[in-house]
C-alpha positions in Angstrom: 110.3 92.2 81.2 106.7 92.0 80.0 103.4 90.8 81.6 102.6 88.4 78.3 100.0 86.3 77.5 99.6 82.6 79.0 100.9 81.5 75.7 104.0 83.2 75.2 104.9 81.3 78.5 103.6 78.0 78.9 105.5 76.6 81.4 104.4 80.2 84.1 102.4 78.7 86.4 98.7 79.4 86.8 97.8 81.4 89.6 94.8 80.7 91.8 92.6 83.6 92.6 88.8 84.0 94.8 87.3 83.1 91.0 89.4 79.8 90.6 92.3 79.6 88.9 93.6 83.1 86.9 96.4 82.9 84.5 98.2 86.1 82.5 96.4 88.6 80.3 97.9 89.8 76.9 95.9 92.7 75.1 96.9 94.7 71.9 95.1 98.1 73.0 94.9 99.9 75.9 92.1 102.3 76.9 91.9 104.2 80.2 88.5 103.7 82.1 87.5 107.9 83.2 86.7 108.4 86.6 82.9 108.8 87.3 81.3 113.3 88.0 80.9 112.4 92.1 79.1 114.6 94.1 81.7 115.7 96.8 78.7 115.4 99.3 78.4 111.9 99.0 79.3 109.3 101.9 82.9 107.5 102.7 79.8 104.6 102.3 77.9 106.5 99.5 81.1 106.9 97.0 82.6 103.6 98.5 79.2 102.2 97.0 79.5 104.7 93.6 83.0 104.2 92.9 82.7 99.6 93.5 79.6 100.0 90.9 81.9 102.0 88.7 84.4 99.2 88.5 82.4 96.5 88.6 81.0 98.0 85.1 83.9 97.6 83.5 83.7 94.6 80.6 86.2 92.1 80.4 88.5 93.9 77.4 87.6 96.3 79.3 89.2 94.6 82.7 92.5 92.5 80.6 93.7 95.8 78.5 93.9 98.0 82.4 95.2 94.7 84.2 97.7 94.3 81.4 98.6 98.3 81.1 98.6 98.8 85.4 100.9 95.7 85.4 103.7 96.4 83.3 104.0 99.8 85.3 104.0 98.2 88.3 106.9 96.2 87.0 108.3 99.0 85.0 108.2 101.0 88.6 109.1 97.2 91.5 112.1 96.9 89.1 113.0 101.4 90.1 113.0 99.9 93.6 114.7 96.3 92.8 111.7 94.9 95.3 112.9 91.1 96.0 110.2 91.0 98.4 106.8 92.5 97.1 102.9 91.9 99.3 100.1 92.5 96.9 96.7 90.6 97.4 94.1 88.4 95.0 91.9 89.9 93.6 87.9 91.3 94.6 84.6 92.6 93.2 85.9 94.5 90.3 89.7 95.0 91.9 93.2 96.0 89.6 93.4 91.8 87.9 96.6 90.8 89.8 97.1 87.6 88.1 99.4 88.6 86.1 101.6 91.2 88.0 102.4 87.9 91.0 102.8 85.5 87.6 105.2 88.3 85.8 106.6 88.7 90.0 107.4 85.0 90.4 109.3 84.8 86.6 112.1 87.1 87.9 112.4 85.8 90.9 110.5 87.9 92.6 108.9 86.8 96.4 105.7 87.2 96.5 103.6 87.3 100.1 99.3 87.7 100.3 97.0 88.8 103.0 95.8 87.6 106.4 93.6 88.9 108.8 95.1 87.7 112.6 94.4 85.8 114.1 94.9 87.0 117.0 95.4 91.0 117.2 91.8 91.9 115.6 92.1 94.3 113.1 95.9 93.4 112.1 96.9 91.5 109.0 99.3 88.7 108.7 101.8 88.5 105.5 102.5 84.5 103.8 104.8 83.8 101.5 102.8 82.9 98.5 103.0 80.5 96.1 102.0 77.9 93.1 101.4 75.7 96.1 100.0 77.9 99.1 97.0 76.4 100.3 94.2 79.1 100.6 91.2 79.3 102.7 88.1 82.3 102.0 87.6 84.1 105.6 85.3 86.3 107.3 84.3 88.0 104.0 84.9 86.1 101.6 88.3 87.0 100.3 90.5 84.1 100.3 93.9 83.9 102.1 96.9 81.6 103.0 96.4 79.2 105.6 97.7 79.9 108.9 102.2 78.7 108.8 104.0 80.4 110.3 106.7 79.4 108.9 105.3 81.2 106.0 105.4 84.8 108.0 107.6 87.2 106.9 107.7 90.1 108.6 106.4 93.8 108.0 109.4 95.1 108.4 111.4 92.9 106.1 108.6 93.9 103.0 109.4 96.4 100.6 107.0 96.9 99.3 103.3 96.1 99.9 100.7 97.0 97.1 97.5 97.7 98.3 94.2 97.7 97.0 91.6 100.4 97.2 87.7 101.5 97.2 88.8 104.8 95.4 92.3 107.5 95.5 91.9 111.2 95.4 94.9 113.8 93.9 96.7 114.2 97.4 96.8 110.5 97.7 94.6 109.8 100.5 93.2 106.2 100.2 89.4 104.7 100.6 90.1 101.3 101.4 86.9 98.7 101.8 85.7 100.7 105.6 87.4 97.7 107.8 91.1 100.3 108.1 93.3 96.8 107.8 95.8 98.2 106.2 95.5 102.0 107.4 96.6 100.2 110.8 99.2 97.9 109.5 100.9 100.9 107.7 100.6 103.1 110.1 104.0 103.0 111.6 105.9 103.4 107.8 107.1 106.1 107.3 109.3 106.2 110.4 111.0 103.0 109.6 111.2 103.8 106.4 109.3 100.5 104.9 107.5 98.0 103.3 107.0 101.2 101.2 102.8 100.9 99.9 101.4 101.4 96.9 98.1 101.6 95.8 97.3 100.0 92.7 93.4 100.8 90.9 91.6 101.2 87.7 91.7 105.2 86.7 87.9 105.1 87.4 88.8 105.4 91.2 90.3 108.6 91.4 88.8 111.2 92.5 89.7 114.8 93.6 88.7 115.0 96.5 87.5 112.5 99.3 87.1 112.4 103.3 89.7 111.5 105.0 90.2 110.6 109.3 93.1 110.7 111.2 93.7 107.0 111.1 93.3 107.4 107.1 97.4 106.4 105.5 97.7 108.1 103.0 100.1 106.6 99.5 102.6 107.5 98.7 102.9 105.9 94.5 99.2 104.7 92.7 99.7 103.0 89.4 96.6 103.4 87.9 96.4 102.1 84.0 97.2 105.7 82.3 99.7 106.9 84.1 102.4 106.8 87.7 100.8 108.1 90.4 103.7 110.0 92.9 102.8 111.9 96.0 106.5 113.0 97.6 
């Protein structure tokens, strides 16, 4: 199934995001974004600032084109994996729009889940089942997350794929997040258990040659961008 415009799928659900309701996007031309030229001496904080500025600088048309292209690539990848339980995130701060992808997954009958900050274990994430009527509340960072309901919690080992947000990634699959370490802690043991498979989702302009890494950083085996699928087996 392809990610299409709302006109051709009028019965499809609308996805609720941090900035109100979001619908699927349909564009005709695809133009990959260019990676910025960044100094290798930049600190992690400076890298985050520069990359976030780069993705926020994309026009609405460029954002729409990128989200359509990346979403289609992600759908094809998830199909090859036969993934039925997929965790992802709601778009924030210039990230690739996930609303079209979420809508397409719903149309295919694939279960989707969103993260929320763990109420008891600081620095950890819970994943809750997400549907069109899921009640959402802003967390301490101003990002919408599912209202806590133990009936909706999905144990992470039962997820097939976790699509992770990221600020930057390099040519070895190293990932830089916002600095809180939530995904690194949550996915620390995924390789030993074999599940869930973590996959990055990012604009092309978020790729850099090399990132400064810490021992707790969890590299990603796959990253999907509008222009290509990166694999780091």
